[in-house]
KOLMARZA-827208 format. One line per field, with one value per residue: x negated, y, z negated of N, C-alpha, C in turn; residue number from 1. Coordinates in steps of 0.05 Angstrom, whole numbers, plus 5000, padded with zeros to 4 digits. Layout:
% KOLMARZA-827208
npx <- [X	...]
npy <- [Y	...]
npz <- [Z	...]
capx <- [X	...]
capy <- [Y	...]
capz <- [Z	...]
cpx <- [X	...]
cpy <- [Y	...]
cpz <- [Z	...]
i <- [NUM	...]
% end
This chain:
% KOLMARZA-827208
npx <- [6854	6866	6898	6919	6928	6968	7009	7020	7038	7084	7114	7121	7151	7197	7215	7228	7270	7308	7316	7338	7385	7412	7419	7455	7519	7583	7629	7693	7758	7783	7742	7719	7732	7708	7655	7648	7646	7600	7563	7564	7540	7490	7472	7465	7424	7382	7349	7320	7294	7262	7229	7204	7178	7143	7112	7088	7058	7022	6996	6972	6938	6903	6880	6854	6817	6787	6765	6734	6697	6672	6649	6612	6579	6559	6530	6491	6464	6445	6410	6372	6352	6327	6287	6258	6249	6202	6174	6167	6134	6088	6072	6056	6012	5975	5938	5902	5880	5854	5814	5784	5764	5732	5695	5670	5648	5612	5546	5504	5482	5447	5454	5476	5506	5533	5564	5597	5623	5652	5686	5715	5743	5775	5805	5833	5863	5895	5924	5952	5984	6015	6043	6073	6108	6139	6116	6090	6040	6042	6035	5990	5954	5943	5998	6062	6079	6122	6171	6199	6164	6113	6073	6054	5994	5957	5946	5917	5886	5874	5867	5885	5936	5953	5946	5981	6028	6016	5989	5928	5890	5889	5897	5914	5939	6004	6062	6114	6170	6205	6226	6237	6212	6161	6117	6096	6054	5998	5978	5938	5958	5960	5959]
npy <- [0246	0210	0148	0154	0210	0216	0186	0216	0263	0244	0230	0281	0305	0273	0285	0339	0334	0309	0348	0388	0364	0361	0414	0431	0456	0430	0408	0435	0401	0407	0411	0362	0324	0342	0341	0287	0267	0292	0270	0217	0222	0241	0199	0160	0183	0185	0136	0136	0185	0177	0136	0164	0203	0170	0151	0198	0212	0169	0179	0228	0213	0179	0215	0252	0217	0202	0252	0261	0219	0235	0284	0266	0233	0271	0304	0268	0257	0309	0316	0276	0295	0342	0322	0289	0318	0341	0299	0286	0329	0322	0271	0285	0318	0286	0257	0298	0309	0261	0267	0309	0282	0242	0276	0300	0255	0237	0242	0244	0284	0346	0388	0451	0471	0426	0412	0457	0454	0406	0422	0461	0430	0399	0441	0460	0414	0414	0463	0449	0408	0436	0469	0431	0419	0464	0511	0574	0622	0691	0739	0794	0827	0887	0901	0933	0960	0921	0915	0868	0827	0842	0866	0925	0942	0980	1047	1075	1133	1182	1154	1167	1185	1142	1097	1104	1079	1028	0961	0958	0925	0858	0832	0788	0729	0719	0674	0638	0595	0556	0603	0634	0678	0658	0676	0741	0779	0811	0875	0930	0994	1042	1113]
npz <- [8474	8414	8394	8343	8339	8378	8357	8310	8334	8358	8313	8290	8330	8327	8275	8282	8319	8286	8248	8281	8297	8248	8237	8274	8292	8272	8319	8339	8338	8387	8423	8422	8460	8507	8489	8481	8532	8550	8514	8531	8581	8565	8534	8574	8604	8568	8561	8610	8607	8562	8582	8623	8593	8563	8604	8623	8578	8576	8624	8612	8569	8597	8633	8599	8576	8621	8634	8589	8593	8641	8625	8586	8618	8655	8620	8602	8651	8662	8619	8630	8678	8662	8628	8663	8708	8729	8749	8804	8821	8788	8806	8858	8849	8823	8859	8872	8823	8816	8856	8833	8788	8812	8837	8793	8769	8805	8806	8841	8872	8872	8902	8913	8956	8976	8932	8929	8978	8970	8929	8955	8993	8958	8936	8982	8992	8946	8953	8999	8979	8941	8976	9002	8962	8962	8943	8954	8972	8956	9003	9005	9030	9065	9060	9049	8985	8947	8901	8891	8900	8882	8828	8802	8775	8774	8798	8853	8866	8919	8968	9017	9065	9098	9066	9025	8981	8996	8986	8956	8931	8908	8845	8817	8844	8870	8869	8904	8896	8936	8961	8916	8869	8827	8802	8801	8845	8821	8832	8859	8877	8929	8921]
capx <- [6866	6866	6925	6929	6938	6993	7030	7026	7054	7111	7128	7128	7174	7221	7224	7240	7295	7326	7323	7355	7412	7424	7426	7475	7546	7602	7648	7722	7771	7790	7718	7709	7736	7686	7630	7646	7637	7572	7547	7561	7520	7464	7463	7456	7399	7362	7328	7303	7277	7242	7210	7188	7161	7121	7095	7072	7039	7001	6980	6956	6916	6883	6866	6836	6795	6770	6750	6714	6676	6658	6633	6590	6561	6546	6511	6469	6449	6431	6388	6352	6340	6309	6264	6242	6250	6176	6161	6159	6112	6065	6063	6043	5987	5956	5916	5883	5866	5835	5791	5767	5750	5711	5674	5655	5634	5590	5523	5482	5470	5444	5456	5499	5523	5550	5584	5615	5639	5670	5706	5732	5760	5795	5822	5851	5882	5913	5941	5970	6003	6034	6060	6092	6128	6154	6102	6076	6026	6053	6015	5988	5935	5955	6027	6074	6086	6150	6175	6209	6142	6089	6073	6033	5979	5940	5951	5891	5889	5854	5863	5895	5965	5959	5945	6000	6049	6007	5973	5899	5875	5905	5882	5923	5956	6032	6072	6142	6178	6230	6234	6242	6186	6155	6098	6092	6026	5989	5964	5932	5973	5950	5976]
capy <- [0243	0183	0137	0166	0236	0213	0177	0239	0281	0232	0233	0309	0310	0260	0301	0363	0327	0303	0374	0402	0352	0368	0443	0437	0460	0409	0420	0434	0378	0413	0408	0335	0310	0351	0332	0258	0263	0301	0251	0193	0228	0243	0172	0146	0195	0182	0116	0144	0207	0165	0122	0185	0214	0151	0150	0223	0210	0151	0194	0248	0199	0170	0239	0262	0197	0205	0277	0257	0203	0252	0303	0251	0224	0295	0313	0249	0262	0334	0311	0260	0313	0361	0307	0276	0335	0346	0274	0289	0347	0309	0250	0297	0330	0266	0252	0320	0304	0239	0278	0323	0262	0230	0296	0303	0230	0232	0258	0237	0306	0371	0408	0469	0473	0402	0414	0478	0443	0387	0437	0474	0409	0393	0465	0459	0393	0423	0482	0435	0393	0455	0478	0409	0421	0489	0533	0590	0645	0717	0754	0822	0842	0907	0901	0954	0951	0912	0907	0841	0807	0853	0880	0945	0945	1004	1065	1084	1159	1191	1134	1178	1181	1116	1077	1111	1059	1002	0945	0962	0902	0838	0824	0761	0720	0712	0651	0633	0567	0556	0631	0647	0686	0646	0694	0765	0785	0835	0890	0958	1007	1069	1135]
capz <- [8448	8404	8388	8318	8346	8393	8338	8293	8350	8361	8287	8288	8349	8317	8253	8293	8330	8264	8236	8300	8296	8223	8237	8294	8280	8277	8338	8334	8350	8415	8439	8420	8486	8525	8478	8484	8559	8551	8500	8547	8602	8552	8526	8598	8612	8547	8566	8632	8597	8545	8599	8636	8572	8557	8628	8623	8556	8585	8644	8598	8555	8617	8644	8578	8573	8645	8632	8568	8605	8660	8610	8574	8640	8665	8600	8603	8676	8659	8600	8644	8698	8648	8618	8684	8732	8739	8758	8833	8822	8776	8824	8881	8840	8813	8877	8870	8798	8822	8871	8814	8772	8829	8842	8769	8763	8825	8799	8859	8886	8858	8924	8908	8980	8978	8911	8937	9000	8958	8914	8975	9003	8938	8934	9005	8988	8926	8965	9017	8961	8930	8998	9007	8941	8966	8931	8974	8962	8965	9018	8995	9046	9083	9058	9033	8958	8945	8873	8889	8901	8871	8802	8803	8749	8776	8820	8863	8880	8939	8989	9042	9070	9110	9045	9005	8979	9006	8968	8961	8921	8893	8821	8811	8866	8862	8883	8905	8897	8952	8964	8890	8857	8801	8790	8818	8851	8807	8853	8857	8898	8937	8912]
cpx <- [6865	6895	6936	6941	6965	7015	7038	7044	7082	7127	7137	7152	7199	7232	7238	7267	7316	7335	7342	7383	7427	7433	7447	7502	7564	7623	7677	7734	7778	7767	7708	7712	7714	7659	7626	7636	7607	7554	7543	7539	7492	7454	7453	7429	7376	7341	7309	7284	7255	7220	7191	7168	7137	7102	7077	7051	7015	6983	6962	6933	6895	6867	6846	6812	6776	6753	6728	6691	6659	6639	6608	6569	6546	6524	6487	6452	6433	6406	6365	6337	6321	6284	6246	6242	6223	6161	6151	6134	6086	6054	6048	6016	5966	5933	5894	5867	5846	5810	5773	5751	5727	5688	5657	5638	5610	5567	5499	5469	5468	5445	5480	5518	5542	5571	5605	5634	5660	5693	5725	5752	5782	5815	5842	5872	5903	5933	5961	5991	6024	6053	6081	6114	6145	6141	6086	6063	6040	6031	6014	5970	5949	5986	6037	6081	6115	6154	6187	6187	6116	6094	6049	6020	5961	5949	5924	5895	5868	5848	5873	5924	5971	5959	5966	6023	6042	5991	5944	5883	5894	5887	5889	5943	5984	6041	6103	6147	6205	6242	6242	6215	6183	6133	6093	6061	6019	5970	5957	5944	5961	5970	5973]
cpy <- [0214	0174	0150	0194	0235	0205	0200	0258	0270	0234	0261	0315	0297	0275	0326	0357	0322	0330	0389	0391	0359	0397	0450	0439	0436	0421	0417	0409	0382	0408	0379	0319	0317	0340	0302	0252	0270	0281	0225	0198	0229	0216	0156	0157	0190	0160	0124	0167	0196	0150	0142	0198	0196	0149	0175	0223	0192	0164	0214	0235	0190	0193	0250	0243	0199	0230	0274	0241	0219	0271	0289	0243	0248	0304	0294	0253	0288	0331	0296	0278	0332	0346	0297	0293	0340	0322	0275	0307	0335	0287	0261	0309	0310	0259	0273	0317	0282	0248	0293	0303	0249	0250	0300	0278	0225	0252	0253	0261	0331	0394	0426	0472	0450	0402	0434	0468	0423	0401	0451	0454	0402	0416	0465	0437	0401	0443	0469	0419	0412	0465	0456	0409	0447	0513	0548	0614	0670	0732	0783	0839	0860	0906	0925	0942	0945	0901	0879	0820	0816	0867	0899	0947	0969	1020	1077	1111	1164	1171	1144	1171	1153	1093	1082	1091	1031	0988	0949	0937	0884	0828	0795	0752	0713	0689	0650	0603	0567	0583	0645	0653	0673	0661	0717	0769	0811	0850	0918	0972	1035	1090	1159]
cpz <- [8440	8398	8363	8323	8360	8375	8320	8309	8354	8336	8283	8305	8338	8293	8262	8305	8308	8252	8254	8299	8270	8223	8257	8281	8288	8296	8329	8347	8379	8433	8439	8445	8506	8516	8482	8512	8562	8537	8516	8569	8589	8544	8550	8607	8592	8553	8589	8624	8579	8561	8613	8617	8566	8580	8629	8601	8564	8606	8631	8583	8575	8628	8624	8575	8597	8643	8611	8578	8625	8646	8598	8596	8651	8646	8600	8628	8674	8641	8614	8665	8685	8639	8640	8709	8745	8750	8786	8835	8811	8794	8848	8873	8831	8832	8876	8845	8801	8836	8852	8797	8787	8833	8817	8762	8781	8820	8817	8872	8867	8878	8919	8932	8982	8956	8918	8959	8989	8943	8933	8987	8983	8935	8957	9003	8967	8937	8983	9001	8950	8952	9005	8986	8942	8953	8953	8961	8973	8978	9009	9013	9066	9083	9043	9005	8957	8916	8870	8889	8887	8844	8802	8775	8750	8801	8828	8878	8901	8961	9016	9046	9082	9089	9023	9005	8989	8984	8975	8953	8906	8870	8814	8832	8854	8879	8883	8906	8911	8954	8939	8878	8830	8787	8810	8822	8836	8826	8844	8881	8904	8930	8930]
i <- [1	2	3	4	5	6	7	8	9	10	11	12	13	14	15	16	17	18	19	20	21	22	23	24	25	26	27	28	29	30	31	32	33	34	35	36	37	38	39	40	41	42	43	44	45	46	47	48	49	50	51	52	53	54	55	56	57	58	59	60	61	62	63	64	65	66	67	68	69	70	71	72	73	74	75	76	77	78	79	80	81	82	83	84	85	86	87	88	89	90	91	92	93	94	95	96	97	98	99	100	101	102	103	104	105	106	107	108	109	110	111	112	113	114	115	116	117	118	119	120	121	122	123	124	125	126	127	128	129	130	131	132	133	134	135	136	137	138	139	140	141	142	143	144	145	146	147	148	149	150	151	152	153	154	155	156	157	158	159	160	161	162	163	164	165	166	167	168	169	170	171	172	173	174	175	176	177	178	179	180	181	182	183	184	185	186	187	188	189	190	191]
% end
């Protein structure tokens, strides 16, 4: 809360106190002796209550300010994380990109076997980089169909009872990131 809000609240409280005092009944003369004693006790307690009230208000203001600062800091950190969250991944993949650039720039050979071997090396390096980031291939060969990891795009009839409910062919490889499926494997399943 801001100072203006606190001052407005204090003014409202003071106005209510004045109204309450005006609405109170005037005591009989027989009760004035008791009331005088009560008023003396109340007058003695008033400064300590006001001090306690001021202390609690200050505490509330500080707590609200701390929470507001925490909320702003958390929002800023979250925004930075979203904007720069892929930095680690990109930095890990850049060496593989460099290898592709070198392979494309090197026009010294027309040997298809050498080109294929180079591409296989780059592919293996890329797979190793992805595994280092927590990305793993979903295995499909001779596996039971599992809806948590596989997406059936075709049912293959007449494969026999031993192939019923098993993955017959993988059309598109699926991947997990830290044990969470990021892409299901598209498979053909025996019927």
